[in-house]
C-alpha positions in Angstrom: 107.8 99.4 179.7 105.1 96.9 178.4 105.1 94.6 176.3 102.5 94.8 173.4 101.2 91.6 171.9 103.5 92.2 169.4 106.0 92.1 171.6 106.7 96.0 171.1 107.3 97.8 174.3 106.5 101.4 174.2 107.6 104.3 175.9 107.2 108.1 176.5 108.9 109.5 173.2 108.2 106.8 170.9 106.4 107.9 167.6 104.4 105.6 165.9 101.6 105.1 163.0 98.3 104.4 164.7 94.5 104.2 163.5 92.8 107.5 165.5 89.0 108.8 165.7 88.4 112.0 165.0 85.8 113.0 167.7 84.0 114.9 165.4 83.1 112.0 162.9 83.2 108.5 162.9 85.9 108.2 160.4 89.6 106.4 161.7 92.6 107.4 159.9 96.0 106.5 160.2 98.1 109.4 161.4 101.5 109.7 163.7 101.1 109.6 167.7 103.9 110.6 170.5 103.3 108.1 172.8 102.7 109.5 176.5 102.5 105.9 178.4 101.4 102.5 178.1 99.3 100.1 180.6 97.3 97.3 180.3 97.6 97.1 176.3 96.0 101.0 176.4 98.4 103.6 174.9 98.0 106.6 176.0 99.5 109.2 173.2 99.3 112.7 171.5 98.3 113.4 167.9 100.9 115.0 165.7 100.0 116.8 162.4 102.0 118.4 159.7 100.0 121.8 159.9 102.4 124.6 161.1 99.5 126.3 162.1 98.4 124.1 165.0 99.9 124.8 168.5 102.0 122.5 170.6 105.8 120.7 170.3 107.6 121.2 167.0 108.8 118.0 165.7 111.0 118.3 162.8 112.3 116.3 159.9 115.9 116.9 161.6 114.4 114.9 164.7 113.0 112.4 162.4 109.8 113.2 161.1 109.1 113.2 157.3 107.7 116.8 157.8 108.2 119.6 159.8 105.3 118.7 162.6 103.4 120.0 165.8 102.6 117.5 168.6 99.3 118.6 169.9 99.3 118.1 173.6 95.8 119.3 173.8 94.2 116.3 171.2 95.4 113.6 173.8 93.7 109.9 173.2 93.9 106.3 174.4 94.2 103.5 171.8 94.5 100.0 172.5 98.0 98.6 171.3 96.2 96.9 168.5 95.7 100.1 166.3 99.5 100.7 166.4 100.7 100.0 163.0 104.2 101.1 162.8 106.8 102.5 165.5 109.4 105.4 163.7 111.4 106.3 166.1 111.9 108.2 169.6 112.4 111.6 170.2 116.1 113.3 172.3 115.7 113.2 176.0 116.0 117.1 175.4 112.7 116.8 173.3 111.3 114.9 176.3 111.7 117.3 178.8 110.5 119.6 176.7 107.1 117.9 175.9 107.0 117.4 180.1 107.4 120.5 180.4 104.7 122.0 178.2 102.2 118.6 179.5 103.2 120.3 183.1 102.3 124.0 181.8 98.8 122.6 180.5 98.2 120.6 183.7 98.7 123.5 185.9 
């Protein structure tokens, strides 16, 4: 794990609130995201959406989200650690395995 300027270390499976610039506009919004890894002041992450029609790995209220959500592993982006606004929670080891398996399925 690396340490941010704020002193917080992020690692795979952490759920954060961050500023995200969408690819189809110049608009920046605050969104939840799942940290994939952090290195050299950058955080590679996947967007989390409340839209149940989206495909991805589910992340439910019982797992820590405010609303049932989906981790969109087809929307991976890199942000500066300075764009992180809040740490929410870390997903379970079981969920981490599910996420890794889905990522591998997409990469192969």
